[in-house]
C-alpha positions, 0 to 999 in steps of 0.5 A: 526399159533400161537399168539406171544405177541411180535407181538402186537403193538399199531395201528397208523391208528386206534387210538382214544386214544393211539392206544391200542384197534386198536392194539389189534384188528389188533393182534387178528383180532377182531373188534375194536368196540368190544375191546372198548366196553369190556374196557368201560363195564369192566371199569364201572363194576369194574375198572380193565380195566382202570388199564389194559388199562393204563398199555398197553398204557405205555408198548405196543410198538407203530407201529414203534416198539418203546416203548412209555413212 
């Protein structure tokens, strides 16, 4: 059982903002609160997670498989 980046999608059921953290939680099977905490902490610390989140929000396919632009 390996991770395949092509299987990563935004969440349609657990979406506070764009569904990125929910999709990462579904993909990695880590709790969604952990992903949200990581993005917020690193966002305040260095700002890099803001760029990463926005990049994922633009490039990560939605739950149906269509990319959102």
